[in-house]
py3Dmol code that shows the C-alpha trace and the ligand (Angstrom):
import py3Dmol

protein = """\
ATOM      1  CA  UNK A   1     -13.015 -11.354  18.146  1.00  0.00           C
ATOM      2  CA  UNK A   2     -10.805 -11.963  20.967  1.00  0.00           C
ATOM      3  CA  UNK A   3      -8.864 -15.310  20.956  1.00  0.00           C
ATOM      4  CA  UNK A   4      -6.861 -16.522  23.936  1.00  0.00           C
ATOM      5  CA  UNK A   5      -2.972 -15.934  23.510  1.00  0.00           C
ATOM      6  CA  UNK A   6      -1.102 -19.062  22.645  1.00  0.00           C
ATOM      7  CA  UNK A   7       2.311 -18.528  23.802  1.00  0.00           C
ATOM      8  CA  UNK A   8       3.556 -21.858  22.753  1.00  0.00           C
ATOM      9  CA  UNK A   9       2.092 -21.444  19.119  1.00  0.00           C
ATOM     10  CA  UNK A  10       3.719 -17.899  19.221  1.00  0.00           C
ATOM     11  CA  UNK A  11       7.122 -19.227  20.087  1.00  0.00           C
ATOM     12  CA  UNK A  12       6.954 -21.842  17.437  1.00  0.00           C
ATOM     13  CA  UNK A  13       5.947 -19.375  14.530  1.00  0.00           C
ATOM     14  CA  UNK A  14       9.250 -18.058  13.539  1.00  0.00           C
ATOM     15  CA  UNK A  15      10.405 -21.513  12.534  1.00  0.00           C
ATOM     16  CA  UNK A  16       7.368 -22.638  10.610  1.00  0.00           C
ATOM     17  CA  UNK A  17       7.443 -22.866   6.946  1.00  0.00           C
ATOM     18  CA  UNK A  18       6.396 -19.875   4.798  1.00  0.00           C
ATOM     19  CA  UNK A  19       6.749 -17.509   8.000  1.00  0.00           C
ATOM     20  CA  UNK A  20       9.072 -14.648   7.280  1.00  0.00           C
ATOM     21  CA  UNK A  21      11.478 -13.713  10.050  1.00  0.00           C
ATOM     22  CA  UNK A  22      10.942 -10.158  11.368  1.00  0.00           C
ATOM     23  CA  UNK A  23      14.678  -8.862  11.654  1.00  0.00           C
ATOM     24  CA  UNK A  24      15.256  -5.268  11.412  1.00  0.00           C
ATOM     25  CA  UNK A  25      18.111  -5.849   9.125  1.00  0.00           C
ATOM     26  CA  UNK A  26      15.688  -7.526   6.514  1.00  0.00           C
ATOM     27  CA  UNK A  27      13.728  -4.357   5.833  1.00  0.00           C
ATOM     28  CA  UNK A  28      12.853  -3.468   2.403  1.00  0.00           C
ATOM     29  CA  UNK A  29      12.904  -7.303   1.722  1.00  0.00           C
ATOM     30  CA  UNK A  30      14.081  -8.669  -1.757  1.00  0.00           C
ATOM     31  CA  UNK A  31      10.814 -10.212  -2.405  1.00  0.00           C
ATOM     32  CA  UNK A  32      11.989 -11.707  -5.876  1.00  0.00           C
ATOM     33  CA  UNK A  33      14.707 -13.587  -3.796  1.00  0.00           C
ATOM     34  CA  UNK A  34      12.310 -14.623  -1.421  1.00  0.00           C
ATOM     35  CA  UNK A  35       9.751 -16.280  -3.931  1.00  0.00           C
ATOM     36  CA  UNK A  36      12.522 -17.274  -6.292  1.00  0.00           C
ATOM     37  CA  UNK A  37      10.737 -15.454  -9.186  1.00  0.00           C
ATOM     38  CA  UNK A  38       9.798 -11.822  -9.922  1.00  0.00           C
ATOM     39  CA  UNK A  39       5.856 -11.923 -10.213  1.00  0.00           C
ATOM     40  CA  UNK A  40       3.180  -9.463  -8.899  1.00  0.00           C
ATOM     41  CA  UNK A  41       2.647  -9.313  -5.258  1.00  0.00           C
ATOM     42  CA  UNK A  42      -0.910  -9.059  -3.685  1.00  0.00           C
ATOM     43  CA  UNK A  43      -0.767  -8.133   0.111  1.00  0.00           C
ATOM     44  CA  UNK A  44      -3.637  -8.868   2.649  1.00  0.00           C
ATOM     45  CA  UNK A  45      -3.294  -6.538   5.669  1.00  0.00           C
ATOM     46  CA  UNK A  46      -4.750  -8.323   8.666  1.00  0.00           C
ATOM     47  CA  UNK A  47      -5.095 -11.507   7.015  1.00  0.00           C
ATOM     48  CA  UNK A  48      -6.683 -13.457  10.427  1.00  0.00           C
ATOM     49  CA  UNK A  49      -6.486 -17.092  10.192  1.00  0.00           C
ATOM     50  CA  UNK A  50      -5.597 -16.932   6.496  1.00  0.00           C
ATOM     51  CA  UNK A  51      -8.727 -18.558   4.862  1.00  0.00           C
ATOM     52  CA  UNK A  52      -8.753 -15.938   2.073  1.00  0.00           C
ATOM     53  CA  UNK A  53      -5.107 -15.750   1.213  1.00  0.00           C
ATOM     54  CA  UNK A  54      -4.568 -19.440   1.560  1.00  0.00           C
ATOM     55  CA  UNK A  55      -7.526 -19.922  -0.984  1.00  0.00           C
ATOM     56  CA  UNK A  56      -6.167 -17.003  -3.121  1.00  0.00           C
ATOM     57  CA  UNK A  57      -2.676 -18.401  -3.475  1.00  0.00           C
ATOM     58  CA  UNK A  58      -4.201 -21.793  -4.349  1.00  0.00           C
ATOM     59  CA  UNK A  59      -6.312 -20.196  -7.123  1.00  0.00           C
ATOM     60  CA  UNK A  60      -3.803 -17.779  -8.605  1.00  0.00           C
ATOM     61  CA  UNK A  61      -0.366 -19.519  -8.918  1.00  0.00           C
ATOM     62  CA  UNK A  62       1.108 -16.801 -10.954  1.00  0.00           C
ATOM     63  CA  UNK A  63       0.667 -14.187  -8.374  1.00  0.00           C
ATOM     64  CA  UNK A  64       2.921 -14.097  -5.156  1.00  0.00           C
ATOM     65  CA  UNK A  65       0.885 -13.466  -1.801  1.00  0.00           C
ATOM     66  CA  UNK A  66       1.873 -12.003   1.320  1.00  0.00           C
ATOM     67  CA  UNK A  67      -0.466 -12.178   4.557  1.00  0.00           C
ATOM     68  CA  UNK A  68       0.450  -9.507   6.961  1.00  0.00           C
ATOM     69  CA  UNK A  69      -0.940 -10.029  10.493  1.00  0.00           C
ATOM     70  CA  UNK A  70      -0.033  -8.521  13.783  1.00  0.00           C
ATOM     71  CA  UNK A  71      -1.469 -11.035  15.959  1.00  0.00           C
ATOM     72  CA  UNK A  72       1.069 -13.833  16.400  1.00  0.00           C
ATOM     73  CA  UNK A  73      -1.422 -16.125  18.044  1.00  0.00           C
ATOM     74  CA  UNK A  74      -3.814 -15.635  15.168  1.00  0.00           C
ATOM     75  CA  UNK A  75      -0.978 -15.975  12.488  1.00  0.00           C
ATOM     76  CA  UNK A  76      -0.034 -19.368  14.091  1.00  0.00           C
ATOM     77  CA  UNK A  77      -3.216 -20.733  13.203  1.00  0.00           C
ATOM     78  CA  UNK A  78      -2.851 -19.549   9.556  1.00  0.00           C
ATOM     79  CA  UNK A  79       0.751 -21.138   9.561  1.00  0.00           C
ATOM     80  CA  UNK A  80      -0.635 -24.549  10.524  1.00  0.00           C
ATOM     81  CA  UNK A  81      -3.114 -24.534   7.893  1.00  0.00           C
ATOM     82  CA  UNK A  82      -0.541 -23.616   5.411  1.00  0.00           C
ATOM     83  CA  UNK A  83       1.633 -26.611   6.368  1.00  0.00           C
ATOM     84  CA  UNK A  84      -1.031 -28.826   5.091  1.00  0.00           C
ATOM     85  CA  UNK A  85      -1.002 -27.045   1.599  1.00  0.00           C
ATOM     86  CA  UNK A  86       1.635 -26.872  -1.018  1.00  0.00           C
ATOM     87  CA  UNK A  87       1.654 -23.005  -1.470  1.00  0.00           C
ATOM     88  CA  UNK A  88       4.995 -21.757  -2.681  1.00  0.00           C
ATOM     89  CA  UNK A  89       3.631 -18.607  -3.739  1.00  0.00           C
ATOM     90  CA  UNK A  90       2.574 -17.459  -0.170  1.00  0.00           C
ATOM     91  CA  UNK A  91       4.557 -15.903   2.790  1.00  0.00           C
ATOM     92  CA  UNK A  92       3.272 -14.663   6.044  1.00  0.00           C
ATOM     93  CA  UNK A  93       4.653 -11.684   7.513  1.00  0.00           C
ATOM     94  CA  UNK A  94       4.119 -11.148  11.273  1.00  0.00           C
ATOM     95  CA  UNK A  95       4.022  -7.492  11.491  1.00  0.00           C
ATOM     96  CA  UNK A  96       1.992  -4.171  12.100  1.00  0.00           C
ATOM     97  CA  UNK A  97       0.687  -2.441   9.075  1.00  0.00           C
ATOM     98  CA  UNK A  98       2.548   0.627  10.364  1.00  0.00           C
ATOM     99  CA  UNK A  99       5.724  -1.180   9.185  1.00  0.00           C
ATOM    100  CA  UNK A 100       4.548  -1.656   5.443  1.00  0.00           C
ATOM    101  CA  UNK A 101       6.993   1.070   4.393  1.00  0.00           C
ATOM    102  CA  UNK A 102       9.765  -0.956   5.870  1.00  0.00           C
ATOM    103  CA  UNK A 103       9.084  -4.197   4.279  1.00  0.00           C
ATOM    104  CA  UNK A 104       8.067  -3.233   0.665  1.00  0.00           C
ATOM    105  CA  UNK A 105       9.864  -0.670  -1.515  1.00  0.00           C
ATOM    106  CA  UNK A 106       8.170   1.849  -3.615  1.00  0.00           C
ATOM    107  CA  UNK A 107       5.910   0.491  -6.263  1.00  0.00           C
ATOM    108  CA  UNK A 108       6.574  -3.413  -5.165  1.00  0.00           C
ATOM    109  CA  UNK A 109       2.890  -4.407  -4.609  1.00  0.00           C
ATOM    110  CA  UNK A 110       0.279  -4.755  -7.227  1.00  0.00           C
ATOM    111  CA  UNK A 111      -2.774  -5.163  -4.955  1.00  0.00           C
ATOM    112  CA  UNK A 112      -3.733  -4.697  -1.292  1.00  0.00           C
ATOM    113  CA  UNK A 113      -6.710  -6.461   0.428  1.00  0.00           C
ATOM    114  CA  UNK A 114      -8.335  -5.004   3.244  1.00  0.00           C
ATOM    115  CA  UNK A 115     -11.009  -7.679   4.452  1.00  0.00           C
ATOM    116  CA  UNK A 116     -13.171  -7.024   7.416  1.00  0.00           C
ATOM    117  CA  UNK A 117     -10.440  -4.611   8.997  1.00  0.00           C
ATOM    118  CA  UNK A 118     -11.224  -3.594  12.660  1.00  0.00           C
ATOM    119  CA  UNK A 119     -13.801  -0.833  12.423  1.00  0.00           C
ATOM    120  CA  UNK A 120     -12.642   1.182  15.265  1.00  0.00           C
ATOM    121  CA  UNK A 121     -15.995   2.796  15.618  1.00  0.00           C
ATOM    122  CA  UNK A 122     -15.280   5.295  18.387  1.00  0.00           C
ATOM    123  CA  UNK A 123     -14.153   8.740  16.921  1.00  0.00           C
ATOM    124  CA  UNK A 124     -11.110   8.892  19.345  1.00  0.00           C
ATOM    125  CA  UNK A 125      -9.827   5.541  17.907  1.00  0.00           C
ATOM    126  CA  UNK A 126     -10.479   6.644  14.151  1.00  0.00           C
ATOM    127  CA  UNK A 127      -6.606   7.055  13.457  1.00  0.00           C
ATOM    128  CA  UNK A 128      -6.227   3.385  14.314  1.00  0.00           C
ATOM    129  CA  UNK A 129      -8.500   2.380  11.228  1.00  0.00           C
ATOM    130  CA  UNK A 130      -6.655   0.947   8.398  1.00  0.00           C
ATOM    131  CA  UNK A 131      -8.015   3.232   5.745  1.00  0.00           C
ATOM    132  CA  UNK A 132      -7.039   6.672   7.330  1.00  0.00           C
ATOM    133  CA  UNK A 133      -5.737   9.361   4.800  1.00  0.00           C
ATOM    134  CA  UNK A 134      -2.170   8.646   6.440  1.00  0.00           C
ATOM    135  CA  UNK A 135      -2.295   5.036   5.826  1.00  0.00           C
ATOM    136  CA  UNK A 136      -3.776   5.438   2.305  1.00  0.00           C
ATOM    137  CA  UNK A 137      -0.592   7.641   1.436  1.00  0.00           C
ATOM    138  CA  UNK A 138       1.465   4.844   2.521  1.00  0.00           C
ATOM    139  CA  UNK A 139      -0.511   2.307   0.399  1.00  0.00           C
ATOM    140  CA  UNK A 140       0.095   4.625  -2.532  1.00  0.00           C
ATOM    141  CA  UNK A 141       3.684   4.556  -2.083  1.00  0.00           C
ATOM    142  CA  UNK A 142       4.048   0.803  -1.953  1.00  0.00           C
ATOM    143  CA  UNK A 143       1.493   0.313  -4.928  1.00  0.00           C
ATOM    144  CA  UNK A 144       2.800   0.007  -8.474  1.00  0.00           C
ATOM    145  CA  UNK A 145       1.378   2.222 -10.988  1.00  0.00           C
ATOM    146  CA  UNK A 146      -2.213   0.813 -11.618  1.00  0.00           C
ATOM    147  CA  UNK A 147      -2.021  -0.851  -8.246  1.00  0.00           C
ATOM    148  CA  UNK A 148      -5.428  -1.450  -6.444  1.00  0.00           C
ATOM    149  CA  UNK A 149      -6.864  -1.687  -3.088  1.00  0.00           C
ATOM    150  CA  UNK A 150      -9.787  -4.442  -2.574  1.00  0.00           C
ATOM    151  CA  UNK A 151     -11.813  -3.857   0.506  1.00  0.00           C
ATOM    152  CA  UNK A 152     -14.806  -5.731   1.924  1.00  0.00           C
ATOM    153  CA  UNK A 153     -16.557  -5.124   5.301  1.00  0.00           C
ATOM    154  CA  UNK A 154     -19.912  -5.737   7.222  1.00  0.00           C
ATOM    155  CA  UNK A 155     -19.485  -2.327   8.710  1.00  0.00           C
ATOM    156  CA  UNK A 156     -21.423   0.425   6.963  1.00  0.00           C
ATOM    157  CA  UNK A 157     -19.854   3.290   8.906  1.00  0.00           C
ATOM    158  CA  UNK A 158     -16.474   2.088   8.221  1.00  0.00           C
ATOM    159  CA  UNK A 159     -17.175   1.561   4.678  1.00  0.00           C
ATOM    160  CA  UNK A 160     -18.392   5.130   4.324  1.00  0.00           C
ATOM    161  CA  UNK A 161     -15.327   6.465   6.155  1.00  0.00           C
ATOM    162  CA  UNK A 162     -13.016   4.596   3.993  1.00  0.00           C
ATOM    163  CA  UNK A 163     -14.816   5.680   0.643  1.00  0.00           C
ATOM    164  CA  UNK A 164     -14.761   9.249   1.953  1.00  0.00           C
ATOM    165  CA  UNK A 165     -11.015   9.085   2.667  1.00  0.00           C
ATOM    166  CA  UNK A 166     -10.143   7.452  -0.615  1.00  0.00           C
ATOM    167  CA  UNK A 167     -11.956  10.160  -2.596  1.00  0.00           C
ATOM    168  CA  UNK A 168     -10.161  12.741  -0.516  1.00  0.00           C
ATOM    169  CA  UNK A 169      -6.981  11.337  -1.323  1.00  0.00           C
ATOM    170  CA  UNK A 170      -7.436  11.160  -4.918  1.00  0.00           C
ATOM    171  CA  UNK A 171      -8.150   7.741  -5.731  1.00  0.00           C
ATOM    172  CA  UNK A 172     -10.435   6.402  -8.200  1.00  0.00           C
ATOM    173  CA  UNK A 173     -13.310   4.094  -6.771  1.00  0.00           C
ATOM    174  CA  UNK A 174     -15.262   1.491  -8.564  1.00  0.00           C
ATOM    175  CA  UNK A 175     -17.160  -1.655  -8.348  1.00  0.00           C
ATOM    176  CA  UNK A 176     -18.839  -0.265  -5.353  1.00  0.00           C
ATOM    177  CA  UNK A 177     -21.673  -2.419  -3.720  1.00  0.00           C
ATOM    178  CA  UNK A 178     -23.614  -2.448  -0.577  1.00  0.00           C
ATOM    179  CA  UNK A 179     -24.663  -6.039  -0.763  1.00  0.00           C
ATOM    180  CA  UNK A 180     -21.882  -8.065  -2.502  1.00  0.00           C
ATOM    181  CA  UNK A 181     -23.714 -11.456  -2.257  1.00  0.00           C
ATOM    182  CA  UNK A 182     -26.821 -10.222  -3.907  1.00  0.00           C
ATOM    183  CA  UNK A 183     -24.816  -8.160  -6.555  1.00  0.00           C
ATOM    184  CA  UNK A 184     -24.260 -11.027  -9.110  1.00  0.00           C
ATOM    185  CA  UNK A 185     -20.288 -10.968  -8.604  1.00  0.00           C
ATOM    186  CA  UNK A 186     -18.538 -14.145  -9.750  1.00  0.00           C
ATOM    187  CA  UNK A 187     -15.511 -15.672  -8.292  1.00  0.00           C
ATOM    188  CA  UNK A 188     -15.644 -13.992  -4.797  1.00  0.00           C
ATOM    189  CA  UNK A 189     -13.455 -15.651  -2.444  1.00  0.00           C
ATOM    190  CA  UNK A 190     -14.808 -15.750   0.980  1.00  0.00           C
ATOM    191  CA  UNK A 191     -12.936 -14.634   4.238  1.00  0.00           C
ATOM    192  CA  UNK A 192     -13.434 -16.274   7.574  1.00  0.00           C
ATOM    193  CA  UNK A 193     -15.336 -13.201   8.632  1.00  0.00           C
ATOM    194  CA  UNK A 194     -17.328 -12.916   5.634  1.00  0.00           C
ATOM    195  CA  UNK A 195     -18.431 -16.637   6.042  1.00  0.00           C
ATOM    196  CA  UNK A 196     -19.629 -15.793   9.380  1.00  0.00           C
ATOM    197  CA  UNK A 197     -21.457 -12.545   8.809  1.00  0.00           C
ATOM    198  CA  UNK A 198     -23.049 -13.583   5.448  1.00  0.00           C
ATOM    199  CA  UNK A 199     -24.478 -16.770   7.263  1.00  0.00           C
ATOM    200  CA  UNK A 200     -26.148 -14.560   9.760  1.00  0.00           C
ATOM    201  CA  UNK A 201     -27.731 -12.607   6.903  1.00  0.00           C
ATOM    202  CA  UNK A 202     -25.468  -9.463   7.099  1.00  0.00           C
ATOM    203  CA  UNK A 203     -24.811  -7.469   3.937  1.00  0.00           C
ATOM    204  CA  UNK A 204     -21.424  -7.101   2.869  1.00  0.00           C
ATOM    205  CA  UNK A 205     -20.048  -3.941   1.425  1.00  0.00           C
ATOM    206  CA  UNK A 206     -17.158  -3.970  -1.119  1.00  0.00           C
ATOM    207  CA  UNK A 207     -15.153  -1.703  -3.215  1.00  0.00           C
ATOM    208  CA  UNK A 208     -12.144  -1.561  -5.274  1.00  0.00           C
ATOM    209  CA  UNK A 209      -9.740   1.643  -5.418  1.00  0.00           C
ATOM    210  CA  UNK A 210      -7.263   2.538  -8.153  1.00  0.00           C
ATOM    211  CA  UNK A 211      -4.076   4.383  -7.399  1.00  0.00           C
TER     212      UNK A 211
END
"""
ligand_1 = """\
26
LIG
N -9.094 -10.650 7.072
C -9.646 -11.674 8.136
C -9.671 -11.173 9.495
C -10.219 -9.964 9.746
S -10.291 -9.535 11.605
C -11.147 -12.053 7.597
O -11.774 -11.328 6.732
O -11.539 -13.034 7.955
C -8.986 -8.173 11.463
C -7.488 -8.724 11.480
O -6.747 -7.671 11.214
C -7.161 -9.099 13.037
O -6.429 -10.634 12.804
C -6.251 -8.286 13.620
O -5.264 -8.818 14.442
C -5.776 -7.626 12.278
N -5.034 -6.302 12.401
C -5.707 -5.242 12.752
N -4.936 -4.164 12.761
C -3.785 -4.562 12.304
C -2.528 -3.901 11.823
N -2.419 -2.387 12.206
N -1.522 -4.596 11.256
C -1.648 -5.975 10.942
N -2.677 -6.526 11.104
C -3.979 -6.028 11.912
"""
view = py3Dmol.view(width=600, height=400)
view.addModel(protein, "pdb")
view.setStyle({"model": 0}, {"cartoon": {"style": "trace"}})
view.addModel(ligand_1, "xyz")
view.setStyle({"model": 1}, {"stick": {}})
view.zoomTo()
view.show()
């Protein structure tokens, strides 16, 4: 979904509470210092307007959450929502997934959420998908032993592609469903896209992958 660029919002973003400064000198951040404690980190790549990660951070106070998003206009919307909540266990990282390795030391992340990632349906754009073999190798590096990827999407071809890449890269895959909301799952936290797609009757695909 395209949204109009908000130059003013983007300019304000770096000074908003909870938003991390993207400074090349800060690479491989000391996450324990950032959160003031040493807890498991759960990361959402492409968090959009933040509905999911804000709800997760409110629900799981013993986990530290990082929302990564490359659109600053979109992140500004999430940062505004965050201002109204008390969420000391959430930080927003305005950066591209390509930079993941630069921000997280090996084994630092316990879980990666990929929610409604851009499906890039054209074959010539396939390398941009967030679940290519190359990206999965990076996720494997930043994930701790026993680390997990939780993926949700409404796009069946993207889901099948992701499943294929995960298996090829040697991940164990479990809890696969092709209709999440009729699968009897409990405690599912909706993302913004999920709410929209589910209300128009679309099936939601979900899987977990284990390192
Ligand atoms: N997770 C949200 C938003 C899904 S839309 C939800 O489920 O509602 C996908 C989001 O991923 C967009 O906001 C897009 O800007 C972001 N995105 C796409 N590619 C990215 C990348 N390489 N790095 C960081 N964010 C990315």
